[in-house]
C-alpha positions in Angstrom: -20.1 37.2 -35.6 -16.8 38.1 -34.2 -16.1 38.1 -30.4 -16.1 41.8 -30.0 -19.9 41.7 -31.2 -22.5 42.9 -28.9 -24.7 39.3 -28.8 -21.2 37.2 -28.7 -20.5 34.9 -26.0 -17.4 36.9 -24.6 -19.8 40.0 -24.6 -22.2 38.2 -22.2 -19.7 36.7 -20.6 -18.4 40.0 -18.8 -21.7 41.8 -19.3 -23.3 42.7 -15.7 -26.2 39.9 -16.2 -27.8 38.2 -13.4 -26.7 34.4 -14.9 -23.1 35.6 -15.1 -22.9 37.2 -11.6 -24.7 33.7 -10.4 -21.8 31.7 -12.2 -19.2 33.8 -11.1 -19.9 33.7 -7.5 -20.5 29.9 -7.6 -17.4 28.9 -9.3 -15.3 31.3 -7.0 -16.9 29.5 -3.8 -17.2 26.0 -4.6 -13.5 25.1 -6.4 -11.9 26.6 -3.8 -14.1 24.1 -1.3 -13.3 21.4 -3.5 -9.5 22.1 -4.4 -9.4 22.3 -0.3 -10.9 18.8 -0.4 -8.9 17.1 -2.9 -5.4 18.2 -1.3 -6.6 17.6 2.0 -7.4 14.1 1.2 -3.9 13.4 -0.8 -2.1 15.3 1.6 -3.4 13.6 5.3 -3.0 10.2 5.7 -5.9 8.2 6.2 -4.3 5.2 8.3 -1.9 6.1 11.3 1.5 4.5 11.2 1.8 1.5 13.3 4.5 -0.1 15.8 4.4 -3.5 16.1 4.9 -5.0 20.1 6.4 -8.1 19.8 8.7 -10.3 22.2 9.0 -13.7 23.8 6.1 -14.0 27.0 6.3 -12.0 30.2 9.0 -9.6 28.3 6.4 -6.4 29.4 4.4 -5.8 26.0 1.7 -5.3 27.5 2.7 -3.3 30.5 4.3 -1.2 28.3 1.0 -0.5 25.9 -0.9 0.4 28.8 1.7 2.9 30.1 1.4 4.5 26.5 -2.0 4.1 26.6 -2.7 5.9 29.8 -0.1 8.3 29.8 1.0 7.2 33.4 4.1 7.6 35.1 3.4 3.7 36.6 2.4 1.0 34.3 -0.6 -0.9 36.0 -0.4 -4.7 36.5 -1.2 -6.9 33.5 -1.9 -10.5 32.5 -0.4 -12.7 29.8 -2.2 -12.0 26.6 -3.8 -14.7 24.0 -4.9 -12.2 21.4 -3.6 -9.3 19.7 -4.4 -5.5 21.0 -4.0 -2.1 19.2 -4.2 1.2 20.4 -4.3 4.3 19.5 -1.7 6.1 21.2 -0.5 9.9 21.5 3.5 10.7 21.6 3.9 13.0 25.0 4.4 16.7 25.0 8.1 16.5 25.8 8.6 14.6 22.6 8.5 16.0 18.8 7.8 13.4 15.9 10.7 13.7 13.3 8.1 14.8 10.7 6.8 18.0 12.7 10.1 19.5 13.7 9.1 22.6 11.7 5.5 22.9 13.2 4.5 24.8 16.1 2.3 23.0 18.8 -0.7 24.3 17.8 -0.8 23.2 14.4 -3.5 20.5 13.4 -0.9 19.0 11.7 1.5 18.7 14.4 -1.1 17.3 16.5 -2.1 14.3 13.7 1.9 13.3 13.6 2.1 12.7 17.3 -0.8 9.9 16.7 0.4 6.2 16.2 -0.9 2.8 16.5 0.6 0.3 19.1 -0.4 -3.6 18.2 0.6 -5.8 21.0 0.8 -9.7 20.0 1.0 -12.5 22.3 4.5 -14.0 23.1 3.6 -17.4 23.6 5.2 -20.0 20.9 2.0 -21.3 19.9 0.5 -17.6 19.1 3.6 -15.8 17.4 1.1 -16.7 14.2 -1.0 -13.0 14.9 3.0 -10.8 15.2 4.4 -13.6 11.6 1.1 -12.5 9.9 1.4 -8.8 10.5 4.6 -9.4 8.8 3.9 -10.6 5.9 2.2 -7.4 4.4 3.4 -4.9 6.8 2.0 -1.7 4.9 1.1 1.0 7.8 3.9 -0.7 9.9 6.6 1.9 10.2 8.8 0.4 13.4 8.9 -2.8 15.6 9.4 -2.9 19.1 10.8 -6.3 20.2 10.8 -6.0 24.0 13.0 -8.5 25.8 13.9 -9.1 29.9 17.2 -7.5 30.4 17.1 -9.9 33.3 15.7 -13.1 31.7 18.4 -13.1 28.7 21.2 -13.2 31.6 20.2 -16.8 31.9 20.6 -19.3 28.8 17.0 -20.4 28.7 15.6 -17.0 28.4 18.5 -15.5 26.1 17.9 -18.9 24.0 14.1 -17.9 23.7 14.4 -14.2 22.9 17.2 -15.1 20.4 15.0 -17.5 18.5 12.3 -15.1 17.9 14.3 -12.2 16.9 16.1 -14.4 14.6 12.8 -15.2 12.6 11.3 -11.7 12.9 14.7 -10.4 11.3 14.4 -13.3 8.5 10.8 -12.1 7.9 12.1 -8.6 7.1 15.5 -9.5 5.3 12.9 -11.6 2.9 10.5 -9.2 2.2 13.6 -7.2 1.6 15.5 -9.8 -0.8 12.0 -10.5 -2.6 11.1 -7.3 -4.0 10.3 -7.4 -7.2 11.5 -3.5 -7.7 15.3 -2.4 -7.5 14.4 0.2 -4.8 13.1 -2.1 -2.6 10.6 -1.8 0.0 10.0 1.0 2.9 12.6 0.3 5.4 11.0 -1.3 8.7 13.6 -0.3 11.9 13.7 -2.5 14.9 13.9 -1.3 18.2 15.0 -4.1 21.2 13.6 -2.7 24.0 15.6 -4.4 27.0 13.1 -3.9 29.9 13.3 -4.4 34.0 16.3 -2.8 34.1 15.3 -1.8 37.3 15.9 -5.1 38.4 19.7 -6.2 39.8 20.2 -9.0 37.1 19.0 -6.9 34.8 21.9 -6.8 31.8 22.8 -3.3 30.8 21.6 -2.8 27.1 25.1 -3.1 25.3 25.6 -6.5 27.0 22.3 -7.2 25.8 23.0 -6.4 22.8 26.5 -8.7 22.4 24.3 -11.7 23.8 21.5 -11.6 21.5 24.0 -11.1 18.7 25.7 -14.4 19.9 22.5 -16.2 20.2 21.1 -15.2 17.5 24.4 -16.6 15.3 24.2 -20.4 17.3 20.5 -20.5 16.1 21.7 -19.3 12.5 24.1 -21.7 12.8 21.8 -24.5 13.9 18.8 -23.8 11.6 21.7 -24.0 8.4 22.4 -27.1 9.5 19.0 -28.9 10.0 18.1 -27.4 6.5 21.7 -29.0 5.3 20.6 -32.5 6.9 16.9 -32.1 5.8 18.4 -31.5 1.9 20.8 -34.4 2.3 18.2 -36.8 3.8 15.2 -35.9 1.0 18.1 -36.0 -1.8 17.4 -32.7 -2.9 20.0 -30.9 -5.2 19.0 -27.1 -4.3 20.0 -27.4 -0.8 22.4 -24.7 -0.8 19.7 -22.2 -2.6 17.8 -22.7 -0.1 20.5 -22.7 2.9 21.1 -19.4 1.3 17.7 -18.0 1.5 17.3 -19.2 4.9 20.4 -17.6 6.3 20.5 -14.4 8.6 22.7 -11.6 7.5 25.6 -11.2 5.1 27.6 -13.6 3.2 27.7 -16.3 5.7 30.7 -15.4 7.0 31.8 -14.4 10.6 29.0 -14.3 13.4 26.3 -12.4 13.5 25.8 -8.3 14.1 23.0 -6.2 13.9 24.4 -3.7 12.0 24.5 -6.1 9.1 20.7 -6.0 8.6 21.7 -2.5 7.2 21.9 -3.9 4.3 18.1 -5.3 3.9 17.2 -1.9 5.1 16.3 -2.9 8.7 18.2 -0.9 11.1 18.1 -2.3 14.6 18.9 -0.8 17.6 18.8 -1.9 21.5 18.0 1.1 24.2 17.3 -0.1 27.6 14.5 0.8 30.2 11.9 0.0 32.5 7.9 -0.5 32.2 7.7 -0.8 36.2 9.3 -0.3 39.0 9.8 1.4 42.5 11.0 4.8 41.5 8.0 4.7 38.3 8.5 4.1 34.2 11.8 4.9 32.5 11.2 4.2 28.9 11.7 7.6 27.7 14.5 6.1 25.4 11.9 4.5 23.6 9.5 7.2 23.2 12.5 9.2 21.5 13.0 5.9 19.0 9.4 6.1 18.4 9.1 10.0 17.6 11.7 9.4 15.2 10.4 7.2 13.2 7.1 9.5 13.2 
C-alpha cells in the first residue's frame, strides 16, 4: 500500500477526522507548555546566590545584615551573634545587578537577579567553625564580605585578631583553588574587606586599613610557617618543606604579602569603607555596589 492511497496513514493523518483534529490540538497546546517548563527550569536558578558575612566579633556584621534586610536608613541596635543567620535580601532600586544590565526593571528576570542570600556568621574565635564549614564546599557562595572595625585595626590587638581570621579565610580559598582536580579550577569567589565604622574619629581610612592588614597578614604568615617548621623538626618529619608550602599564603613565599597575590588563585580582594551606624545615617553604598557587581 502506497502512502498516497486513500486508506494509507498519510492520508488519514491529513484527513478531516475528529481524532486527527484532537491530536493536532493537543500537540499545539501541550508541546509549547512542556518546552516552556523545561527551558524555564533549566535557565532559572533554583538557589539564590549567597554572600558570607565574616569578620571578628563586634565589627558590625549583624548590623549590616539587619540594615540590608529592613532596607532602612540606619541599622537597629544588635547583639553579639552566637549562631549563623541567613536572610533573603533585595538589592536596592538604585543598584543594578551585573547580570541584568541589559534587562528593564519590569522584567521578572531582573527582579530575580536582585535577590540574594546574606549569611551572618559569629565572629567569636570559638564559633568560627560555622564560617569555616561554609568554606569547605561553597557551592552557591558568590562572594565573601569580611567586615572589620576600622577603628579597632588602628590598635595592635584588634589588628592582629582581624589579620589572623582573614589569613585563615584566604588560605582556605587558596587551598580550594590549588586542590582543584580540573585544570580550569573552581569558580572564583571574590572577597570584600568592608572597613566599617568610618564615622568614628579614630577610624583608619580604607587605604590605610588595606596596608595595615597586608602587613599583619604577612606577620601571621611568617609565624604560622615558623610554627609548622618547628613542629616538623621536633617530630622528625621529612616532608616539612611540602607542608610549609601548602600552608603558605600568597605566591612564592618571597617578599611581603599583598592582596593582589590572591588574584593568581581565583580570589580578588578589595577594600571599601563605609559605616552601618552613625549620626548621619548609614553609608554602605560601596559595599552594595560590590555586591551588585557579583550578582
